[in-house]
C-alpha positions in Angstrom: -6.7 14.2 -6.4 -10.0 12.0 -6.6 -9.0 8.8 -8.4 -12.1 6.4 -8.3 -15.7 6.2 -8.3 -15.6 5.3 -4.9 -13.8 8.8 -3.9 -16.3 10.8 -6.0 -19.6 9.4 -4.3 -17.9 9.6 -0.8 -16.9 13.4 -1.3 -20.2 14.4 -2.6 -21.9 12.3 0.1 -19.9 14.3 2.8 -20.6 17.5 1.2 -24.3 17.2 1.2 -24.6 15.0 4.6 -21.8 15.6 6.8 -21.3 19.4 5.8 -17.9 19.0 4.3 -16.5 22.6 3.3 -16.6 22.4 -0.8 -13.1 24.1 -0.8 -11.6 20.5 -0.2 -11.7 20.1 -3.9 -12.7 21.6 -7.4 -15.2 20.8 -10.1 -12.2 19.5 -12.3 -11.7 16.6 -9.8 -14.8 14.9 -10.6 -14.8 12.6 -13.9 -18.3 11.8 -14.1 -20.5 14.6 -15.6 -23.4 14.1 -13.1 -21.0 14.6 -10.4 -19.9 18.0 -11.7 -23.2 19.0 -12.2 -24.0 18.2 -8.5 -20.8 19.8 -7.3 -21.9 23.4 -8.9 -25.4 23.1 -7.6 -23.9 22.2 -4.0 -21.3 25.5 -4.5 -24.1 27.7 -5.6 -26.2 26.9 -2.6 -23.4 27.4 -0.1 -22.9 30.8 -2.0 -26.4 31.8 -1.7 -25.9 31.1 2.0 -28.6 27.9 1.9 -28.4 24.6 3.7 -27.3 22.1 1.5 -29.4 19.0 1.8 -31.7 16.8 -0.4 -34.6 19.5 -0.1 -32.7 22.4 -1.1 -31.0 20.4 -3.9 -34.3 19.3 -5.2 -35.8 23.1 -5.0 -33.0 24.1 -6.9 -33.4 21.9 -10.0 -37.1 21.5 -9.9 -38.6 22.3 -13.4 -34.8 22.4 -14.9 -33.7 18.6 -14.4 -33.2 18.2 -18.1 -30.4 20.6 -17.5 -28.6 18.5 -15.1 -26.8 14.9 -15.6 -28.0 13.9 -12.2 -31.3 13.2 -10.6 -32.5 13.6 -7.0 -32.5 9.7 -6.4 -28.7 9.9 -7.1 -28.3 12.2 -4.5 -30.5 10.0 -2.2 -28.3 7.0 -3.1 -25.2 8.7 -1.8 -26.7 9.2 1.5 -27.6 5.5 1.4 -24.0 5.0 0.2 -22.4 6.6 3.4 -24.7 4.3 5.5 -23.9 1.1 3.6 -20.7 1.3 2.1 -18.2 0.5 4.8 -15.2 1.8 2.5 -17.0 5.3 2.1 -14.7 6.8 4.9 -11.8 5.2 3.3 -12.4 6.9 0.0 -12.7 10.3 1.7 -9.5 9.9 3.9 -7.9 8.7 0.7 -8.7 12.0 -0.8 -7.9 14.3 1.8 -4.7 12.6 2.5 -3.8 13.1 -1.1 -4.0 16.6 -0.6 -1.4 16.3 1.8 1.1 14.7 -0.5 2.7 18.2 -1.2 3.3 19.0 2.1 4.6 16.3 5.0 5.4 19.0 7.5 4.5 18.1 11.0 2.0 21.0 11.0 -0.1 19.1 8.5 0.3 16.1 10.4 -1.2 17.5 13.7 -3.9 19.4 11.8 -5.3 16.3 10.2 -5.4 14.7 13.9 -6.9 17.8 15.4 -9.6 17.6 12.5 -10.2 13.9 13.1 -11.2 14.2 16.5 -14.5 16.0 15.4 -17.6 14.4 15.6 -18.9 13.7 11.8 -22.5 15.1 12.8 -21.0 18.5 12.9 -18.7 20.0 10.3 -15.8 17.8 10.7 -12.9 19.8 9.2 -12.7 23.3 10.8 -9.0 22.5 11.0 -8.6 22.3 7.2 -10.5 25.5 6.7 -8.0 27.4 8.8 -5.1 25.3 7.1 -6.6 26.4 3.4 -6.3 30.0 4.3 -2.6 29.7 4.6 -2.0 27.6 1.7 -1.3 29.3 -1.9 -3.8 29.0 -4.7 -1.8 26.7 -6.6 -2.1 24.4 -3.6 -5.7 25.0 -3.3 -6.0 23.4 -6.9 -5.4 19.7 -6.2 -5.4 17.5 -8.9 -4.8 20.2 -11.6 -1.7 19.9 -14.1 0.0 22.9 -12.5 0.3 21.1 -9.4 2.2 18.4 -11.2 4.4 20.9 -13.0 8.3 21.0 -13.3 8.0 24.4 -11.8 5.6 23.6 -8.7 7.4 20.8 -7.4 11.2 22.5 -7.8 11.3 22.8 -4.1 10.5 19.0 -3.4 12.8 18.2 -6.2 15.9 19.9 -4.2 14.8 18.1 -1.0 14.6 14.8 -2.9 18.1 15.2 -4.4 19.7 16.4 -1.2 18.1 13.1 0.5 19.6 10.9 -2.3 23.0 12.3 -2.3 22.8 11.4 1.7 21.8 7.7 0.9 18.1 8.3 2.3 16.6 6.7 -0.7 19.7 4.0 -1.4 17.5 1.4 -0.5 17.1 -1.0 2.8 20.0 -3.0 4.1 19.3 -6.5 4.6 21.5 -7.7 7.6 20.9 -11.4 6.8 21.5 -11.0 3.2 24.5 -8.7 2.2 25.0 -10.1 -0.8 21.6 -9.5 -1.8 21.7 -5.9 -0.5 24.6 -5.1 -2.6 23.3 -6.8 -6.0 20.6 -4.6 -5.7 22.4 -1.6 -4.3 19.5 -2.0 -1.3 15.8 -3.1 -1.3 14.1 -0.3 -3.2 11.3 0.5 -5.8 8.9 -2.2 -6.8 10.6 -5.7 -6.6 9.0 -8.9 -7.9 9.5 -12.3 -6.1 8.5 -15.2 -8.2 8.7 -18.8 -7.2 7.0 -22.4 -7.2 5.0 -23.4 -4.4 6.7 -24.9 -1.2 10.0 -23.1 -2.2 9.8 -20.9 0.7 8.9 -17.5 -0.8 6.5 -16.2 1.8 9.2 -17.0 4.7 11.8 -15.4 2.7 9.8 -12.1 2.2 8.7 -12.2 5.6 12.4 -12.1 6.5 13.3 -9.2 4.6 10.2 -7.4 6.0 11.0 -8.2 9.2 14.4 -7.0 9.6 13.4 -3.8 7.9 11.1 -3.3 10.5 13.9 -3.7 13.3 15.3 -0.7 11.4 12.7 1.3 12.2 10.7 1.6 9.2 7.0 0.8 8.9 6.3 -2.7 7.4 2.7 -4.0 6.2 2.5 -7.4 4.9 -0.5 -8.5 3.3 -1.4 -12.4 3.2 -3.9 -14.2 1.3 -3.3 -17.8 2.2 -1.1 -18.5 5.5 -3.0 -16.7 8.4 -2.1 -13.7 10.5 -1.1 -16.0 13.3 1.0 -18.4 11.8 3.2 -15.8 10.2 3.2 -14.0 13.6 4.6 -17.3 14.8 7.1 -17.8 12.0 8.4 -14.1 12.9 8.9 -14.9 16.2 11.0 -17.8 15.7 13.1 -15.9 13.2 13.6 -12.9 15.7 14.1 -14.4 18.8 15.7 -17.5 17.7 13.0 -20.1 19.0 12.8 -23.7 17.4 9.2 -23.9 16.1 8.5 -27.3 17.2 11.2 -28.0 20.1 10.1 -24.9 21.6 7.5 -22.7 20.8 4.9 -25.3 20.3 6.2 -27.7 23.5 4.0 -27.4 26.4 7.4 -27.6 28.6 8.8 -24.3 27.1 9.2 -21.8 29.7 10.0 -18.5 27.6 6.1 -18.2 26.3 5.0 -15.4 28.8 8.3 -13.5 28.1 7.7 -14.0 24.1 4.3 -12.3 24.3 5.6 -9.4 26.3 8.2 -8.8 23.2 5.7 -8.9 20.5 3.8 -6.5 22.5 6.3 -3.9 21.6 6.6 -4.8 17.7 4.1 -1.9 16.7 5.6 -1.2 13.2 4.9 -4.7 11.6 1.7 -5.3 10.4 0.3 -8.6 9.0 -3.1 -8.0 7.2 -5.4 -10.8 5.9 -8.6 -8.8 4.3 -9.7 -10.6 1.3 -11.6 -7.4 0.7 -8.5 -5.3 0.1 -8.6 -2.1 -2.0 -6.0 0.2 -3.4 -7.8 2.7 -1.3 -7.5 0.8 2.1 -3.9 0.2 1.1 -3.3 4.0 0.9 -5.0 4.5 4.3 -2.8 1.6 5.7 0.2 3.0 4.6 -1.0 6.6 6.0 -1.5 4.9 9.6 1.7 3.0 9.5 3.7 6.2 9.1 2.0 7.7 12.1 2.4 4.3 14.0 5.9 3.9 13.4 7.1 7.7 13.5 8.7 7.1 10.2 7.9 7.8 6.5 9.6 5.2 5.0 7.3 2.0 4.2 7.4 -1.2 2.9 4.1 -3.2 1.4 4.7 -6.9 0.7 1.6 -8.4 -1.1 1.7 -12.2 -0.7 0.6 -13.2 -3.5 -0.3 -11.2 -6.8 -2.7 -14.2 -8.0 -4.6 -14.3 -5.0 -5.6 -10.6 -4.5 -9.0 -9.9 -4.5 -10.5 -10.2 -8.1 -14.1 -9.4 -9.1 -13.9 -11.7 -12.1 -11.8 -14.8 -11.7 -12.1 -15.5 -15.6 -10.4 -12.3 -16.3 -7.5 -13.3 -13.8 -4.8 -11.8 -15.9 -6.9 -8.6 -16.6 -7.5 -8.0 -13.0 -3.6 -8.7 -12.2 -2.6 -6.2 -14.5 -5.1 -3.7 -12.9 -3.6 -4.2 -9.6 -0.3 -3.6 -11.0 -1.0 -0.5 -12.5 -2.4 0.7 -9.2 0.7 -0.4 -7.7 2.7 1.4 -10.1 0.7 4.5 -9.4 1.3 4.2 -5.8 4.8 4.1 -6.1 5.2 6.9 -8.5 3.2 9.2 -6.2 5.4 8.2 -3.2 9.3 8.0 -3.2 9.4 6.8 0.6 7.2 3.7 -0.3 9.0 0.3 -1.4 6.9 -2.4 -2.8 7.6 -6.2 -2.6 5.1 -8.2 -5.2 5.3 -12.1 -4.6 4.4 -14.0 -7.5 3.9 -17.7 -8.1 5.6 -19.1 -11.2 4.2 -20.7 -14.2 4.5 -24.5 -14.7 7.5 -23.9 -16.9 8.9 -22.3 -13.8 10.9 -19.4 -15.6 8.1 -16.6 -16.0 5.7 -15.4 -13.2 2.2 -17.2 -13.4 -0.2 -15.3 -15.5 2.4 -12.7 -16.0 0.7 -9.9 -18.3 2.7 -7.0 -17.4 4.4 -8.5 -14.3 7.9 -8.3 -15.8 7.4 -4.8 -16.7 6.2 -3.4 -13.4 9.0 -4.7 -11.2 12.2 -2.5 -11.2 13.9 -6.1 -9.9 12.4 -9.4 -10.9 13.9 -12.2 -8.6 13.5 -16.0 -9.1 14.0 -18.2 -6.2 14.1 -21.8 -6.9 15.5 -25.5 -5.5 19.1 -26.2 -5.6 18.5 -29.6 -6.6 16.0 -30.6 -9.6 13.1 -32.3 -8.9 14.5 -35.7 -10.3 17.4 -35.4 -7.7 15.1 -34.8 -5.0 13.0 -38.1 -6.1 16.3 -39.8 -6.4 17.7 -38.9 -3.1 14.6 -39.0 -1.1 15.1 -35.4 0.7 15.2 -31.9 -0.1 18.6 -30.2 1.2 16.6 -26.7 1.8 19.5 -25.1 -0.5 17.8 -22.3 -2.7 19.0 -20.4 -5.4 18.3 -16.5 -5.7 18.5 -15.4 -9.6 18.4 -12.0 -10.5 16.4 -12.0 -13.8 15.9 -8.3 -14.2 17.1 -5.0 -13.1 16.7 -1.7 -14.5 19.9 0.3 -12.9 22.2 -2.7 -11.8 24.0 -5.4 -13.5 22.4 -9.3 -13.1 24.9 -11.5 -11.3 25.4 -15.2 -10.6 22.6 -16.4 -8.4 23.0 -16.2 -4.5 22.5 -19.3 -2.5 20.7 -19.6 0.6 20.2 -22.4 3.2 16.8 -22.4 4.4 16.0 -23.3 8.1 12.2 -24.1 8.9 12.5 -24.9 12.0 13.3 -21.3 12.9 11.7 -20.1 9.8 14.7 -18.2 8.4 17.1 -17.9 5.5 21.0 -17.9 5.7 23.0 -16.6 2.7 25.8 -19.1 2.0 29.3 -18.3 1.0 29.6 -17.4 -3.0 32.1 -20.8 -3.5 29.3 -23.3 -2.2 
């Protein structure tokens, strides 16, 4: 299913300039009228056995330009877009992957891998032509209403229920946080973690992601503040029990080379610091991580919602809401995906900052706060590094008393405390 303007331009550009087979989509998949018109012209030329390029398209619409919503300038712009838009291939790959959602069998993945080996100057998708001949007409109509009907998804529903009975979608078990795991019935769906600055929300979320990666799932942590290598150092300290200052940063520490060799083995945890992030790029990262990890289960962490790329900073709330809609759509189409959204708290300290629809997006809303009040910290002159985690909202489990944690920033980790402490 084509979902964005970038997708539409990339698909048409590939059809004209990279000889993409027009069977990979349908006229109804395009939202813009000029793109539907151009698609019809491409299909007509192909059926007539003609080469599809700027010249043949211009000849086809000559003296009849008033009949079409596009112009030859639009066609030339598509070529420039493929050359100049570094995300064009991401848009295209996003569309191709959407065609694979209905069938996750190994055969499909192998076919995709075979297709991507071809040079872009040739017809890059001959393997997909063979694959399409085996698919039913219903599966060919990607993006039509029938594709999403109850009848069309009955087989997938049966598989989903069977796996749910076995506990496959029960949620991730966080080894260090058994009380949190029990309270949420496993980390799953879309989880919002909100906290004030300097509480430790990044460390808390990174520990969750790292432990899930240790179970074999793929984990992608999107960071817009701390930096990739700082987070890698934190994860190493927690994962391997290394003291941050006394060992890792000490010249005399002898375990450095051994540590680097261990890090080379961690392939299913990625930390991405792309300040030009888009939802299409996230889709591409998820697909790539599944291949790397050899596991369909993927967790993505966004750190944080308020620092996501936004075109208009004056409309931050609207931009955050748009990102939230994108994450909801991403989760709705992918039962194997879990999303952890980190949010800053408002000045009042009770609601996510610039919240908008944040409270309504999350399956769970968690709030992390200091055990001491700011007045107590000022009076004592130190922070006891004890944190309380409140389950503010949950759709299908009961909220409970806060769970207490001891923060250890020398090893960048949290430990759950006994209930009566």
